N, C-alpha and C positions, 0 to 999 in steps of 0.2 A: 172533770171532763172524762168521759168514757171513750175508749178507743178500741177499734177493731183492727186486728192484724191479719195480713195475708202474707204468706211466705211461699216461696217456691225454690226448688233446687236450680242453680244456675251455674253451669261450668264456665270457666274463664274464657273459653273460646267462643262463647255466644256473643255476637256483635251487637244485637239489638234485644236486650232482655225484655221479656213480656211485661213484667211489672213496671219497668221503666216506661214502657209505652203507655200503660194505663195511668201511671203517675203524671206523666207529661200532659196527657189529655185532661186529667182532672185538675191539675194546677192551672192550666190555660183557661179552664171553664169555671174557676172559683168565683164566687160572688152571686151565684144564682141559688135560690133556696131549694131547688130540686137536684142540685149537684152536691154529693157528700163532701164534707170538709176533709182536706188532706193535712195530716200532721207531720208525716215524715216518709221518706223513701230512702233506702240504703242498700248496700251490697256488702256482703262479707266474702270470704274465700269461696264458699260453696252455696250460699243462699242470698237471695235478694228479698226485701220485705217492703211492705207498704202499710203504713199506719194511718187510718182514717176514722172519721166519725162512726161511732157505734150506731147501728140502725135497728129498727124494729123488725117486724115480720115482713116476709116477702108476699107479694100479691098472689103468687102461685099457691101459697099455703092457705089463703083465706078466700079464694075465688068464689066458692059456693056461698059464703056468708055476706058477700057484697051486695047491697041493695042497688036498684036501678039508679036511685038518686046519688048514691056514693060512686057508682060506676061513671056517671056523667061528670061528677066533680073531679074524680081521679083522671078521667080522659082529658078534661080541660087543663089540668095541671101538667099532664104529659105533653100535650100540644104546646103549652108554654115552654116547657123544658126543651123540647125538640127544636122549637123556633130559636131558642137561645143557642143551642149546640150548633145548629145550621148557620146562625149568624157569624159563627167563628170559623166557618168553612169546613166543618167536621160532619161526617155521617157516622152514626153509631154502629150500624151493620148487624145488630143483634137485639132488636127490640122484641121482648117477650115478657110474659108475667114473671118469670124467674129472675129477670134483671130489673125489676121494679120493686122497691121496698118502701115501707112507711118509715118516717122519721121516729126516733125514740123520743122519750118525754122531754129531753133537754132542749130540743130545737125543732119547732113546728111538728109536733107528733103526728098530725094527720096528713102531712104533706108527702106526696110521693117523691122518692129519690130514684134517679136513673143511675144504675151501677154497671159495672163490667164493661169498661171501654177497651178491652183487650183486642177487639177486632176493628175498632174505629179507624177511619181513614179520612184524609183530606179529599174534598171534592172540588175545592177551588185553590188556585195558586195563591199563596199567602201575600205575595207582593202585588201582582196585577189584579187579583180577585176574580180572574176569569175562570170559568169551569175548566177542569182538566179534561183532556181528550179521553174517549173511551178506549181503554187498552185491553179490555177483556180479561177474564179470569179463567183458570183451568177448571174451577169447581165453584159450587155455590158457597158463599161466605155467610156464616151465621147459621141459625137453626132453620133448616129447610121448611118446616111447617109454618114459620112466621116470615119467611123471606119474600121479597117482592118478585113480581114477574121478571123484571130486568135482572135481578140476581140469579134467578133460575136459568135465564138465557145467557148468563155469564158476561153481562155488560158491566163495565166499570167506568166511572164510579156509580154505585147504586143509589141514586138520589130519591127513589120512590119510597119514602118512609111511611107514606099514607097507608100502603098495603100492610106493612107490619103493625101499624097502629090499629088498623081495622081488625086484624086477626087477634091482636092482644086484647082489644076491648070486647070482642064478641066471642072469644073462645071460652 
């Protein structure tokens, strides 16, 4: 089993460590082939770490080499992954080629993986499953070039992932 490590400096006074946020989202979403496997999360005195499945190349690195047929196949995989993420009441908030990677040789090598859940948010109440009210945001969340119109208008929660998918697929 190959493992990728992500580590970040985390002082003791931080209430909600960023890697813990990512790890919680990934653990909640385990079981779908487009979600990387999580092996461990931990925290030491100064650092937190996340150990997960080792992945292949990012789509941002091979964009020019992707054929139309492969682009369609990858887009369908991404739609399937986003449908799964949304079924758990989560919005990723940063869909872009840099957050899409191909699996390594050990587990579905041609399957796209959705990574970096550091900005993800709930858009439904976990108990009632009703949409959360629009609270607004002070700034755009995620990468502006791939953000939806609602995100640019500072609406929250940003449930328009179709816009981000469109820009990712056709950029």
